[in-house]
C-alpha positions as CSV (number, residue, x, y, z in Angstrom):
1,M,-62.5,0.0,-24.9
2,K,-59.0,-0.8,-23.4
3,Y,-59.6,0.6,-20.0
4,G,-63.2,-0.6,-19.6
5,D,-66.4,1.2,-20.5
6,D,-65.5,4.4,-18.6
7,L,-64.5,7.1,-21.1
8,I,-62.9,9.3,-18.4
9,K,-60.6,6.7,-17.2
10,F,-59.6,5.8,-20.8
11,M,-58.8,9.6,-21.6
12,I,-56.8,9.9,-18.3
13,K,-54.7,6.7,-19.0
14,T,-54.2,7.8,-22.5
15,M,-53.0,11.2,-21.4
16,Q,-50.7,9.7,-18.8
17,H,-49.2,7.5,-21.4
18,A,-48.6,10.3,-23.9
19,L,-47.3,12.9,-21.3
20,G,-45.6,10.5,-19.0
21,E,-46.5,10.2,-15.3
22,N,-43.8,12.9,-14.3
23,L,-46.0,15.5,-16.1
24,F,-49.4,14.0,-15.7
25,T,-49.3,12.8,-12.2
26,E,-51.7,10.7,-10.3
27,N,-52.9,13.8,-8.4
28,L,-53.4,15.8,-11.6
29,A,-55.4,12.9,-13.1
30,E,-57.6,12.8,-10.1
31,Q,-58.3,16.6,-10.3
32,V,-59.0,16.3,-14.0
33,E,-61.3,13.3,-13.5
34,T,-63.2,15.1,-10.7
35,Q,-63.7,18.3,-12.7
36,I,-64.9,16.4,-15.6
37,R,-67.4,14.3,-13.6
38,Q,-68.7,17.5,-11.8
39,E,-69.3,19.2,-15.0
40,Y,-70.5,16.4,-17.2
41,G,-71.7,13.6,-14.8
42,G,-74.9,12.0,-15.7
43,Q,-75.1,13.7,-19.3
44,A,-75.1,12.0,-22.6
45,V,-72.0,13.2,-24.5
46,Y,-71.8,12.9,-28.3
47,V,-68.3,11.9,-29.7
48,A,-68.0,12.3,-33.6
49,K,-66.5,9.4,-35.2
50,T,-63.6,11.1,-36.7
51,D,-62.3,14.6,-37.7
52,S,-63.2,13.6,-41.3
53,D,-66.9,13.7,-40.4
54,V,-66.4,17.5,-39.5
55,R,-64.3,18.1,-42.6
56,R,-66.9,16.3,-44.9
57,E,-69.6,18.6,-43.5
58,S,-67.4,21.7,-44.0
59,I,-66.8,20.7,-47.6
60,I,-70.5,20.2,-48.5
61,K,-71.4,23.4,-46.6
62,E,-68.8,25.5,-48.5
63,F,-69.6,24.2,-51.9
64,N,-71.8,26.6,-53.9
65,G,-71.9,24.6,-57.2
66,R,-68.9,26.7,-58.9
67,N,-66.1,26.4,-56.4
68,R,-64.9,22.8,-56.6
69,R,-61.2,23.5,-57.4
70,E,-60.9,26.0,-54.5
71,I,-62.3,23.5,-52.1
72,C,-60.2,20.7,-53.3
73,A,-57.1,23.0,-52.9
74,K,-58.3,24.2,-49.5
75,F,-58.9,20.7,-48.2
76,G,-56.2,18.9,-50.0
77,I,-58.4,16.5,-51.9
78,G,-58.8,15.4,-55.5
79,K,-61.6,15.7,-57.8
80,A,-62.8,12.0,-57.4
81,H,-62.7,12.3,-53.6
82,F,-64.6,15.5,-53.8
83,Y,-67.4,14.0,-55.7
84,R,-67.5,10.8,-53.3
85,I,-68.1,13.2,-50.5
86,L,-71.0,14.9,-52.3
87,K,-72.6,11.5,-53.0
88,G,-72.2,10.8,-49.2
89,G,-69.3,8.4,-49.3
């Protein structure tokens, strides 16, 4: 990780870079960090690899054996990609 092993510091630096320090000031960054640490400090937090994991699960869950075309249209994927997802790829 770029900013050490602390996920909170990494997230704050990323937000400061994206929004600019005029909008996401050091004071605001400290407030956000404090709130996150108070709420989640000491807990194990799961971070999914990508949004595609969630999408893949949605596709599998919605497939009823007869609605491949609808699912492909809904998720913007082709037939081959659809079958790769079903196979676990």
